[in-house]
N, C-alpha and C positions, 0 to 999 in steps of 0.2 A: 436466477442466473440469466441476466439480461443478454450476455454474450451468446448463450446457448440458444435462446429464443430468436435472436437476430440471425444466427447461423441457420437455424431450422427454416426461418422464413426465406432466406436465400436459397437454400436447398430445394424447397418446395417450389421456388421460381425457376429452377432449372440450373442454378449455379452450384456446381459441386466443387468443394475445396480439395486441393491436392495435399495440403498440410494443415494441421491444427496446432497452434501455439497459444500458450497462455502463461500469464505471470500472476503470482499471488492467488487470489480466489479464481482468477481466469483460468488457472490450470485445471480446475475441476471441470469447467465448461469445455475446455479443449479435450480433456480425457473422455468426457461423455460423447462429444461430437465425433471423436476418432473411433469410438466403439470400445474403448478400454474399460469404461465404467458405465453402469446403468445410471440414469438420472437419480433414481431413488437412493442409490448407494453414494452418489456424489453429495446430495443434500444431507444424508446422514453423516457423512465425513465433515461437512461444513459445520453442522450442529455440534459434533464431537470436538472439533477444533475450537469453536467458540466456548464450549464448556471448559476445555483445558486452559484457555486464556483466562477466563473468570476464576478458575480454581488456583492457578499457579502464578499469575503475573500481577504486578501492581499496575494501577491506572497510568496511562500515559497519553501521548497524542502524536500527531504528525503536522508539520507545517510545510505547505508548498511555498517556495521562494522563487520569485522571478529574478534570477541572478545567475551569473556564471558560477560553475563549480569552484572556481578559485575562491569565491567568498567563504567557502567552508573552512578555509585555513584560518579565518579570524577566530581568536580565542573565544569571543562570545557565542560562537556556534560550536566550534570544535570541542570545547571543554564542557558543554552542556547537552550535547546531542550526538547523534550518529547520522551519518549521511545514508539515507534509506534509498534514494533513487536519483539518477541523473536522467531526466526525461528528454531534455533538449539542451542545446548549448547554453541557453539562458533560462533554464527551469530545473531546479533541484527540489528534493523533498527531504526534510530532516525528521528524525523521530527522537522523542525525548520522554523522560518521566514527567508526570503531571506537575510536579514541583518546579520544573524548569521551564515550562512553556511560557508563562507570562513574562519572565525575564528575557527569554529569547525574543518574543514579540516586541518588547519594549526596546531592545537593542537594535532590532531590524528597523523599527520605526525611527529611532535616533539616527540611523545611517541612511534613511530615506530609501529603504529597500521595500519593494512591494511584496506582500506575503499574504497567505490565507491559511488560517488553521483549518485542517480537514476534519470532517465530522466523524471521527473514530475515538474509541475509548482506550486504545492501547498503542504502544509505541511499535507498530509493526515494522517488520524488516530490520530489527535491531537486536542488540544483545538483551534488551529488556523483555523479550518474549521467549528467550531460549529455554526457560524453565518449563514452558508448555510443551 
């Protein structure tokens, strides 16, 4: 949990946070930093979560796309993926089943959209992990 160790380094340097926020896996780091969970319990929860994904979900992935959120309205994205995140005005992330990823990448390339497949094995932040 990189976020946790970074926060601990800042705290040891005398910078005390007033609030701890986290998204996705970062919520475990925020919970430990805020004192709601012990680090050992957070790590155990992360391992349990990973086991649930492996047991219940089909493989998938995520693609970071350097484009406005309006691009998601295009059928080649909307019909094959879910909008997983809007990080900035010109940066979104889509999640999709493994079988759809290559076609999404081809379509993005054909439309001269810059993208990067993220190094994950599941379609996080989408309907495809609901079973976990």
